[in-house]
C-alpha positions as CSV (number, residue, x, y, z in Angstrom):
1,M,27.0,-39.3,33.2
2,E,30.5,-38.6,34.6
3,L,33.7,-38.7,32.7
4,S,36.7,-38.5,35.0
5,Q,40.5,-38.3,34.1
6,C,39.8,-39.0,30.5
7,N,42.7,-38.9,28.1
8,W,41.7,-37.9,24.5
9,V,45.2,-38.0,23.0
10,N,45.1,-39.2,19.4
11,V,41.3,-38.4,19.2
12,K,40.2,-35.4,17.2
13,I,36.5,-35.2,17.9
14,V,34.4,-36.6,20.8
15,S,30.6,-36.3,20.3
16,I,28.3,-36.7,23.3
17,C,24.7,-37.1,22.1
18,A,22.2,-38.7,24.4
19,P,18.6,-37.4,24.1
20,N,17.6,-38.3,27.7
21,L,20.8,-37.0,29.4
22,R,20.1,-34.6,32.2
23,S,23.4,-34.3,34.0
24,L,27.0,-34.3,32.6
25,S,30.2,-34.0,34.5
26,I,33.7,-33.9,33.0
27,I,36.2,-33.7,35.9
28,D,39.9,-34.0,36.6
29,E,41.0,-33.2,33.1
30,T,44.6,-32.6,33.9
31,F,47.9,-32.8,32.2
32,V,49.3,-36.3,31.3
33,P,52.9,-37.1,30.5
34,H,54.2,-35.8,27.1
35,W,50.9,-34.0,26.4
36,N,51.0,-30.9,24.2
37,E,48.5,-28.6,22.6
38,S,48.5,-30.6,19.3
39,D,46.9,-33.5,21.3
40,S,43.8,-31.5,22.1
41,C,40.5,-32.4,20.6
42,Q,37.0,-30.9,20.2
43,I,34.3,-32.1,22.6
44,M,30.9,-31.6,21.0
45,I,27.9,-31.8,23.4
46,F,24.3,-32.1,22.1
47,G,22.3,-31.4,25.2
48,N,18.7,-30.9,24.2
49,F,17.4,-31.8,27.7
50,L,20.6,-31.3,29.7
51,K,20.0,-29.5,33.0
52,L,23.3,-29.7,34.8
53,F,26.9,-29.5,33.4
54,K,30.1,-29.5,35.5
55,Y,33.6,-29.1,34.3
56,H,36.8,-29.3,36.3
57,G,40.2,-29.3,34.6
58,D,42.9,-27.4,32.8
59,F,41.0,-26.9,29.5
60,L,43.1,-29.3,27.5
61,N,40.3,-29.5,25.0
62,D,37.7,-27.3,23.3
63,Y,34.1,-27.6,24.5
64,C,31.3,-26.8,22.1
65,F,27.6,-26.9,23.1
66,Y,24.8,-27.3,20.5
67,D,21.3,-26.3,21.7
68,S,22.0,-25.7,25.4
69,S,18.7,-23.8,26.0
70,S,17.6,-26.4,28.5
71,L,20.7,-25.9,30.8
72,D,19.7,-24.7,34.3
73,E,23.0,-24.9,36.2
74,V,26.7,-24.9,35.1
75,H,29.9,-25.2,37.2
76,V,33.3,-24.4,35.7
77,E,36.4,-24.9,37.8
78,V,39.9,-24.3,36.3
79,D,42.8,-24.8,38.7
80,Y,45.9,-23.7,36.8
81,V,46.9,-22.1,33.5
82,G,50.6,-21.2,33.8
83,E,52.0,-20.2,30.4
84,R,48.8,-21.4,28.6
85,S,46.8,-18.4,29.7
86,R,45.7,-17.2,26.2
87,I,44.7,-20.7,25.1
88,V,42.7,-21.3,28.3
89,A,41.1,-17.9,27.8
90,Y,39.9,-18.8,24.4
91,R,38.6,-22.2,25.6
92,S,36.9,-20.6,28.6
93,Y,35.3,-18.1,26.3
94,K,34.1,-20.7,23.9
95,L,32.4,-22.7,26.7
96,L,30.8,-19.6,28.2
97,R,29.5,-18.7,24.8
98,G,27.9,-22.1,24.4
99,I,26.1,-22.0,27.8
100,S,24.9,-18.4,27.8
101,D,21.3,-19.4,28.4
102,V,22.1,-20.8,31.8
103,N,20.2,-19.7,35.0
104,K,22.8,-20.6,37.6
105,L,26.5,-20.3,37.0
106,V,29.4,-21.2,39.4
107,L,32.9,-20.1,38.2
108,S,36.3,-20.6,39.8
109,D,38.5,-17.5,40.2
110,V,40.8,-18.8,37.4
111,A,38.0,-19.5,35.0
112,I,36.9,-15.9,35.0
113,E,40.2,-14.1,35.5
114,V,42.0,-15.9,32.7
115,L,39.8,-14.0,30.2
116,D,41.8,-10.9,31.1
117,H,44.6,-12.4,29.1
118,A,42.7,-12.3,25.8
119,M,40.9,-8.9,25.6
120,E,39.9,-9.6,22.0
121,V,37.5,-12.4,23.2
122,L,36.6,-10.6,26.4
123,V,34.9,-7.8,24.5
124,R,32.8,-10.4,22.7
125,L,31.5,-12.1,25.8
126,P,27.9,-13.0,25.2
127,L,24.8,-11.7,27.0
128,F,23.6,-13.9,29.8
129,N,20.0,-12.9,29.7
130,N,18.7,-15.7,31.8
131,L,21.4,-15.7,34.5
132,S,19.9,-15.0,37.9
133,Y,22.5,-16.7,40.2
134,L,26.3,-16.2,39.9
135,T,28.8,-17.6,42.3
136,M,32.6,-16.9,42.2
137,D,34.2,-19.9,43.8
138,T,37.5,-21.5,45.0
139,E,39.8,-18.5,45.8
140,A,39.3,-14.8,46.2
141,V,38.7,-12.9,43.0
142,Y,39.6,-9.3,42.2
143,L,36.5,-7.1,42.0
144,D,38.3,-5.0,39.4
145,C,38.9,-8.0,37.2
146,K,37.8,-6.8,33.7
147,A,36.2,-10.2,32.9
148,L,34.1,-10.1,36.1
149,L,33.0,-6.6,35.4
150,K,32.1,-7.5,31.8
151,M,30.1,-10.6,33.1
152,L,28.1,-8.3,35.5
153,Q,27.5,-5.8,32.7
154,N,26.2,-8.7,30.5
155,S,23.9,-10.3,33.1
156,P,20.9,-7.9,33.1
157,C,18.6,-10.2,35.2
158,L,21.2,-11.2,37.9
159,E,19.5,-11.5,41.3
160,V,22.1,-13.2,43.5
161,L,25.9,-12.7,43.5
162,K,28.1,-14.7,45.8
163,F,31.9,-14.7,46.3
164,S,32.5,-18.1,48.0
165,G,36.3,-17.7,48.0
166,G,36.2,-14.0,49.0
167,V,36.6,-10.8,47.0
168,N,39.5,-8.3,47.1
169,L,40.8,-5.3,45.1
170,S,44.0,-5.5,43.1
171,P,47.1,-3.7,44.6
172,D,46.4,-0.6,42.4
173,Y,42.8,-0.4,43.4
174,E,43.2,3.3,44.2
175,K,42.9,3.8,40.5
176,A,39.8,1.7,40.3
177,K,37.4,3.8,42.3
178,G,35.1,4.0,39.3
179,I,35.2,0.3,38.4
180,M,31.4,0.2,38.6
181,D,31.0,3.1,36.1
182,P,28.7,2.5,34.3
183,V,26.7,0.7,36.9
184,P,25.8,-2.8,35.6
185,P,22.1,-2.9,34.6
186,C,21.2,-5.7,37.0
187,F,22.3,-3.4,39.9
188,L,19.5,-1.0,39.0
189,T,16.7,-3.5,38.4
190,H,17.3,-7.1,39.7
191,L,20.2,-7.6,42.1
192,K,18.7,-8.5,45.5
193,E,21.5,-10.3,47.4
194,I,25.3,-10.1,47.6
195,T,27.4,-12.3,49.9
196,F,31.1,-12.3,50.6
197,Y,32.8,-15.3,52.2
198,E,36.3,-15.7,53.5
199,F,37.2,-12.0,53.4
200,S,40.9,-11.6,54.2
201,G,41.8,-8.1,53.0
202,D,42.8,-5.2,55.2
203,K,40.2,-2.9,56.8
204,E,40.4,-0.1,54.2
205,Q,40.0,-2.6,51.4
206,Y,37.1,-4.3,53.2
207,I,35.3,-1.0,53.5
208,D,36.0,0.0,49.9
209,V,34.6,-3.3,48.5
210,V,31.4,-2.9,50.5
211,E,31.1,0.8,49.6
212,I,31.4,0.0,45.9
213,F,28.4,-2.4,46.0
214,L,26.3,-0.2,48.3
215,H,26.8,2.8,46.0
216,G,25.6,1.1,42.9
217,A,23.0,-1.6,43.9
218,V,19.7,0.3,44.0
219,V,17.3,-2.6,44.7
220,L,19.5,-4.6,47.0
221,D,17.8,-6.3,49.9
222,K,20.7,-8.0,51.6
223,L,24.5,-7.7,51.8
224,A,26.2,-10.3,54.0
225,V,29.9,-10.5,54.8
226,F,31.4,-13.5,56.6
227,C,34.7,-13.0,58.3
228,G,36.8,-15.5,60.1
229,K,37.5,-15.0,63.8
230,S,41.1,-14.4,63.3
231,V,40.7,-11.5,60.7
232,W,40.8,-8.6,63.3
233,P,40.7,-8.2,67.1
234,L,37.2,-7.6,68.4
235,E,37.8,-3.8,69.0
236,E,38.9,-3.4,65.3
237,F,36.0,-5.4,64.1
238,E,33.5,-3.3,66.0
239,E,35.0,-0.1,64.5
240,V,34.8,-1.5,61.0
241,H,31.3,-2.6,61.6
242,K,30.4,0.9,62.7
243,Q,31.9,2.4,59.6
244,L,30.0,0.0,57.4
245,L,26.7,1.0,58.9
246,E,27.5,4.7,58.3
247,L,28.3,4.1,54.6
248,P,25.9,5.8,52.1
249,R,23.8,3.4,50.2
250,A,21.5,3.4,47.2
251,S,18.9,1.1,48.8
252,G,17.6,0.2,52.2
253,V,19.9,-2.9,52.3
254,L,20.7,-4.5,55.6
255,V,24.5,-5.0,56.0
256,M,25.2,-8.1,58.0
257,T,28.7,-8.9,59.2
258,L,29.0,-12.4,60.7
259,I,31.9,-14.0,62.6
């Protein structure tokens, strides 16, 4: 089932209850003319056998899951929040709370970073005890984002971590050398693979990001970094690659840098 560009103005509650439904996508939920927060409604999803859920929009409405234990994969993409950051943070939190049993989770950078605008809900982020695969998608995300760090702390069985849009450190990252302190539990027991795509930071930041992960991930088997050909001249790349190989590491991980 796919719901695209739906306008729920003048509707207070939408209930989706289909016992045999396996896949549900709600996409392109974007602003319509003259819309305001009082037009939002509550979307109630009863997904007893639901395996896949995808959301793409601006969180104009509340999303509540009832019995989501069957969910295997969830994608949440938020494009823009503007002045609605706290409202979107609450709605993002409510959705994450409802799908906390998921195995595979794909989040856009905005969907996770917006939670930093409402610390009172961030500290109540649920445990993701079944989460084994986490992808940060769309644009580069700050590694020192409080919500991302909280997500890692609350995902004890995470095995694969990917940054499809890249990963950077915030401008004041010098103050964030201890951002993985305490080390997330999954780094000590389960995390086997980390992949960075589209890295675009400077060399020092690049090395710092890799060093942070190598320092904490005890059981890591693979750390792969993909850089575009235009990031650095060949000579600089070779120097950075050499520095990466010399970094101390908590495991016997193979660092791969691909161009």
